[in-house]
C-alpha positions in Angstrom: 98.0 129.3 123.6 101.1 129.2 121.5 103.7 130.6 123.8 106.2 130.7 120.9 104.0 133.2 119.0 105.7 136.3 120.2 109.1 134.8 119.7 108.8 133.3 116.2 111.5 134.4 113.8 109.9 135.0 110.4 111.7 133.9 107.3 113.1 136.9 105.4 113.1 139.2 108.4 115.3 142.3 108.2 117.2 142.8 111.5 118.9 145.8 113.1 121.6 144.7 115.5 122.2 146.3 118.9 125.2 145.8 121.2 127.1 147.5 124.0 130.6 148.1 125.3 130.7 147.6 129.1 133.5 146.1 131.2 131.0 144.1 133.3 129.3 142.4 130.3 131.2 139.2 129.2 132.2 139.3 125.6 131.6 143.0 125.4 134.4 144.4 127.6 135.9 146.5 124.8 135.5 147.5 121.2 137.3 144.5 119.7 135.3 142.0 121.7 132.0 143.6 120.8 133.0 143.8 117.1 133.9 140.1 117.1 130.6 139.2 118.8 128.6 141.2 116.4 130.3 139.6 113.4 129.4 136.2 114.9 125.8 137.3 115.5 125.6 138.2 111.8 126.6 134.7 110.9 124.1 133.2 113.4 121.3 135.3 111.7 122.6 134.2 108.2 122.1 130.6 109.4 118.5 131.4 110.0 118.0 133.2 106.7 117.7 136.7 108.3 119.2 139.7 106.7 121.3 141.6 109.2 121.5 145.3 108.4 122.5 148.4 110.4 124.2 147.9 113.8 124.3 150.1 116.9 127.0 150.0 119.5 126.5 152.0 122.7 129.3 152.5 125.2 127.7 152.3 128.6 129.4 152.7 132.0 126.1 151.9 133.7 123.4 149.6 132.4 119.7 150.8 132.6 118.0 148.1 134.6 114.7 148.4 132.7 115.8 149.1 129.1 119.6 148.5 129.0 120.3 151.6 126.8 117.6 154.0 128.0 114.4 155.0 126.3 115.9 158.0 124.4 118.6 155.8 122.7 116.0 153.1 122.0 113.7 155.6 120.2 116.6 156.8 118.1 117.4 153.2 117.1 113.8 152.4 116.3 113.5 155.4 114.1 116.6 154.4 112.1 115.4 150.8 112.0 112.1 151.8 110.4 113.9 154.0 107.9 115.9 150.9 106.9 112.7 148.8 106.7 113.9 146.7 109.6 111.2 144.8 111.5 113.3 143.1 114.1 115.8 144.3 116.8 118.3 141.7 117.8 120.4 142.3 120.9 123.8 140.7 121.0 123.5 139.7 124.7 120.8 138.2 126.9 117.8 140.3 127.8 115.7 139.7 130.9 112.0 139.1 130.4 111.3 142.6 131.7 113.9 144.3 129.5 112.6 142.6 126.3 109.1 143.6 127.2 110.0 147.2 127.9 112.1 147.6 124.8 109.3 146.3 122.6 106.8 148.7 124.2 109.1 151.7 123.6 110.2 150.8 120.1 107.1 149.1 118.7 109.4 146.5 117.1 109.9 142.8 117.6 112.7 142.2 120.0 115.0 139.2 120.4 118.3 138.4 122.0 121.3 136.3 121.2 120.1 133.4 123.4 116.9 133.0 121.5 118.6 133.2 118.1 120.9 130.3 119.2 117.9 128.3 120.5 116.1 128.8 117.2 119.1 127.5 115.3 119.4 124.5 117.6 115.7 123.8 117.1 115.9 123.8 113.3 119.0 121.7 113.1 118.3 119.0 115.7 117.8 115.5 114.3 118.0 113.0 117.1 115.3 112.6 119.8 117.8 113.5 122.5 118.8 116.8 120.9 115.1 117.7 120.3 114.2 117.0 123.9 117.1 119.1 125.1 116.1 122.0 122.9 112.5 122.0 123.8 113.4 122.0 127.5 115.7 125.0 127.0 113.2 126.9 124.9 110.5 126.4 127.5 112.8 127.5 130.3 113.6 130.6 128.3 110.0 131.4 127.6 108.7 130.6 131.2 109.6 134.0 132.7 108.5 135.8 129.6 104.9 134.6 129.7 103.7 137.8 131.5 104.5 139.8 128.4 102.1 137.7 126.3 99.2 138.6 128.6 100.1 142.2 129.3 97.0 143.4 127.3 94.7 141.8 129.8 96.3 143.7 132.7 95.9 147.0 130.8 92.2 146.2 130.1 91.6 145.4 133.8 93.3 148.5 135.2 97.0 148.0 134.9 99.6 146.7 137.4 97.6 147.4 140.5 94.9 144.9 139.6 95.3 141.5 141.2 93.6 138.3 140.2 92.5 139.5 136.7 91.9 137.3 133.7 95.5 137.9 132.4 97.1 137.0 135.7 95.0 133.9 136.0 95.9 132.8 132.5 99.6 133.5 133.2 99.5 131.2 136.3 97.7 128.5 134.3 100.3 128.8 131.5 103.1 128.6 134.0 101.8 125.4 135.5 101.3 123.9 132.0 104.9 124.9 131.0 106.4 123.6 134.2 104.6 120.3 133.9 105.7 120.0 130.3 109.3 120.7 131.3 109.1 117.9 133.9 107.7 115.5 131.4 110.4 116.3 128.9 113.1 115.9 131.5 111.7 112.4 132.4 111.7 111.5 128.7 115.3 112.8 128.4 116.4 110.7 131.4 115.0 107.6 129.6 116.8 108.5 126.4 120.0 109.2 128.4 119.8 105.7 130.0 119.4 104.1 126.6 122.4 106.0 125.3 124.4 104.9 128.3 123.5 101.3 127.5 124.6 101.8 123.9 127.9 103.3 125.2 128.5 100.3 127.4 128.0 98.0 124.4 130.6 100.1 122.4 133.0 100.1 125.3 135.9 97.7 124.8 134.7 97.1 121.2 136.2 100.3 119.7 138.6 103.1 120.4 137.2 106.6 119.9 138.5 110.0 118.8 136.2 113.0 119.1 136.3 116.1 116.9 135.5 119.1 119.1 135.9 122.8 118.6 134.3 126.1 117.7 131.3 126.1 115.4 132.2 126.2 111.7 135.8 125.2 112.3 135.4 122.5 109.6 134.9 119.4 111.8 132.3 117.8 109.5 134.6 118.3 106.5 137.4 116.5 108.3 135.1 113.7 109.3 134.0 113.2 105.7 137.5 113.1 104.4 139.0 111.1 107.2 136.2 108.5 107.2 135.4 108.7 103.5 131.7 109.4 104.2 129.2 112.1 103.3 128.0 114.0 106.5 126.3 117.3 105.8 128.9 120.2 105.7 127.9 123.8 105.3 129.6 127.1 105.8 127.1 128.0 108.5 127.3 128.2 112.3 125.9 125.0 114.0 125.4 123.1 110.7 126.0 120.0 112.8 124.1 119.7 116.1 123.8 116.0 116.7 126.9 113.8 117.5 127.8 111.7 114.5 129.8 108.4 114.8 131.7 107.1 111.8 134.4 104.4 111.4 137.9 105.9 110.9 139.6 102.6 110.2 137.6 99.3 110.1 140.8 97.2 109.6 142.3 97.9 113.0 141.4 96.0 116.1 139.4 97.2 117.8 137.9 99.5 115.1 138.7 103.2 115.4 135.6 105.4 115.6 135.5 109.2 114.9 132.8 111.4 116.5 131.8 114.8 115.1 130.3 116.9 117.9 128.2 120.1 118.2 130.3 123.2 117.8 131.0 125.5 120.7 130.4 129.3 120.7 131.3 132.2 122.9 128.9 134.0 125.2 126.8 130.9 125.5 124.7 131.3 128.7 125.4 128.7 131.4 121.8 127.6 131.3 122.3 126.5 127.7 125.6 124.8 128.4 123.8 122.8 131.1 120.9 122.1 128.9 123.0 120.7 126.1 125.7 119.0 128.2 124.5 115.5 127.2 125.0 116.4 123.6 128.6 117.7 124.3 129.1 114.6 126.5 129.6 112.4 123.5 133.2 113.6 123.8 133.3 111.9 127.2 133.5 108.5 125.4 136.6 109.5 123.5 140.1 108.1 124.2 141.5 111.0 122.2 140.2 114.6 121.8 140.9 116.3 118.5 140.5 120.0 118.9 139.7 121.5 115.5 140.4 125.3 115.1 139.9 127.4 111.9 143.4 128.8 111.4 142.1 131.3 108.8 139.8 133.0 111.3 141.3 136.2 112.7 139.8 135.3 116.1 141.2 131.7 116.2 142.9 132.3 119.5 139.6 133.3 121.1 137.9 130.3 119.6 140.6 128.0 121.0 140.2 129.7 124.4 136.4 129.1 124.4 136.9 125.5 123.4 139.4 124.8 126.2 137.1 126.4 128.7 134.1 124.3 127.7 136.3 121.1 127.8 137.2 122.1 131.3 133.6 122.6 132.2 132.8 119.1 130.9 135.7 117.7 132.9 137.6 116.3 130.0 140.4 118.9 129.7 142.9 116.4 131.1 142.1 113.8 128.4 144.8 113.3 125.7 144.4 116.0 123.1 145.7 117.1 119.7 145.1 120.5 118.3 144.2 120.4 114.6 144.4 123.7 112.8 142.2 123.4 109.8 141.6 125.5 106.6 145.3 125.9 105.9 144.3 126.5 102.3 142.6 129.8 103.3 145.7 131.4 104.8 146.9 134.5 103.0 150.5 133.6 103.7 152.0 130.1 103.8 154.4 131.3 106.5 151.5 131.7 108.9 151.1 127.9 109.2 154.8 127.5 110.2 154.5 130.3 112.8 151.4 128.8 114.4 152.9 125.3 114.4 155.9 126.6 116.3 153.6 128.4 118.8 151.6 125.3 119.5 154.0 122.3 119.8 152.5 119.0 118.7 149.7 120.6 116.7 148.9 119.6 113.1 148.1 122.2 110.4 146.0 120.8 107.7 143.4 121.5 105.0 140.5 119.0 104.8 140.6 119.5 101.0 144.3 118.3 100.7 144.4 114.6 100.4 148.0 114.4 101.6 147.1 116.4 104.8 144.1 114.1 105.4 146.1 110.9 104.9 148.8 112.2 107.2 146.2 113.1 109.9 144.6 109.7 109.5 147.9 107.9 109.9 148.7 110.1 112.9 145.4 109.2 114.7 145.9 105.5 113.9 149.5 105.5 115.1 148.4 107.2 118.3 146.0 104.4 119.1 148.2 101.6 118.0 151.1 102.9 120.1 148.9 102.7 123.2 148.2 99.0 122.6 150.2 96.2 124.2 152.8 94.4 122.2 152.8 90.6 122.2 155.2 88.1 120.5 153.5 84.7 119.8 154.4 81.4 118.3 151.4 79.3 117.1 151.8 75.8 115.8 150.2 75.1 112.4 147.7 72.6 113.9 146.3 75.4 116.0 144.3 76.9 113.1 141.6 78.4 115.4 144.2 80.4 117.3 145.7 81.7 114.0 142.2 82.7 112.9 141.8 84.7 116.1 145.0 86.5 115.5 144.0 87.4 111.9 140.5 88.5 112.9 141.1 90.3 116.2 144.6 91.7 116.3 146.9 94.2 114.6 149.7 92.1 113.1 152.9 94.0 112.9 155.1 91.2 111.7 154.7 87.4 110.9 157.2 84.8 110.0 156.8 81.1 108.9 158.6 78.5 110.9 158.8 74.8 110.0 156.4 74.0 112.9 154.3 77.1 113.0 154.1 80.9 112.6 155.7 83.7 114.6 153.6 86.8 115.2 154.2 90.2 116.7 150.8 91.8 117.4 149.4 94.9 119.0 146.1 94.7 120.8 144.6 96.2 124.0 145.1 93.9 127.0 141.4 93.5 127.6 140.9 92.0 124.1 144.0 89.8 124.3 142.8 88.3 127.6 139.4 87.5 126.0 141.0 85.7 123.0 142.7 83.0 125.1 146.1 83.4 123.3 148.3 83.6 126.4 149.6 79.9 126.0 151.2 81.0 122.7 153.2 84.0 124.1 156.9 83.6 123.6 158.8 83.6 126.9 162.4 85.0 127.1 163.9 81.5 127.7 162.0 79.9 124.8 164.6 78.3 122.4 162.6 79.7 119.4 163.1 83.3 120.7 166.6 83.6 119.1 165.3 82.9 115.6 162.4 85.4 116.2 164.8 88.1 117.3 166.8 87.7 114.1 163.5 88.2 112.1 162.6 91.2 114.2 165.9 92.9 113.4 164.9 93.0 109.8 162.8 95.8 108.2 159.2 96.1 109.7 156.5 96.7 107.1 154.5 99.8 107.5 151.0 99.3 108.9 148.4 100.6 106.4 146.3 103.2 108.3 
């Protein structure tokens, strides 16, 4: 059977949104939080091409275990939804399998929750094998406890809940075994893909330095990647337009090369099961030497977005990694003074627009300088007859300054220690008591040319 059948989101569907205000429900503790979450749900549905219409918000001190809102309120919502020609109820929080089934029986309308909407977006936007495997596992885990609802008609035909061992119950058990087996197979496949990715990561290690763009979905990470790396990665004004990690070269002329990673966007009220399921996608940031936290400064909820990002980084165990906050979309601010206010509130942050070439160039220079400043500084003198050593310097190091001498060339270079050790250049390092050091010091006191980032 097709276990997705009852959960398919049809193109062109018209949805009525349902939410609550309850101090015990995360992200819905008060009116402001619920309004923010509903606005985000509308954007999620827009990403799926679903028209979001009327919305209902119910303030509840106690949640009805079986139906959340109670049958009376659900019938009222269903009547209004039909009047608006709505064929789908979307709840802005996770529903249990029993709750979804009960609500559908009471209202007679298709029912979905925020979790499945996000899963559907992930499924449509995944491109890599790893992401597709993660999504299928998460979808099957979501559908597993909901299988009973797909066979409820058999129970009714055989006498209702009191009947045991009926056709529907047997089919449910069979389906559950099939789904569990499929999940195990997918997890094994994912382990193999993860091992392959680990091997690729080992090959990249010590061959590049990496900065990762992380942040709330639709903060403009892909736009920054395109401008910083001068590439053409898909960028859309939609939530989760980017799902798979994207690696691009930031500066091919530095040694080692500087790589920039664009990661999947974060979102609030994401269930822990989904965070776990997609952890390996988020973990591309674990490779990074520098975390660039991108935040949409024009969004009125940017503080909440930043809070969610910081929390997920903590869950991933990389909150102590070196970070920079990049406030993006400066061009969308209604007041230019806002950028200065935020810059003062977050010392060390950068406020940019990905569409301003000066901003992009300054950000690129800032990232390059951050990496170069971390590299070791070496002063060398290489005789002219040592052409192979000079070639190594030119090919593998960042030359800050060079000076011709009658017997050779002075160099001041920056390079990570592990690369320097591999190059075999230690015999050419200038020692403090070397007679040539005095001449080199005089050269160094002159103006140092700017490194092109």
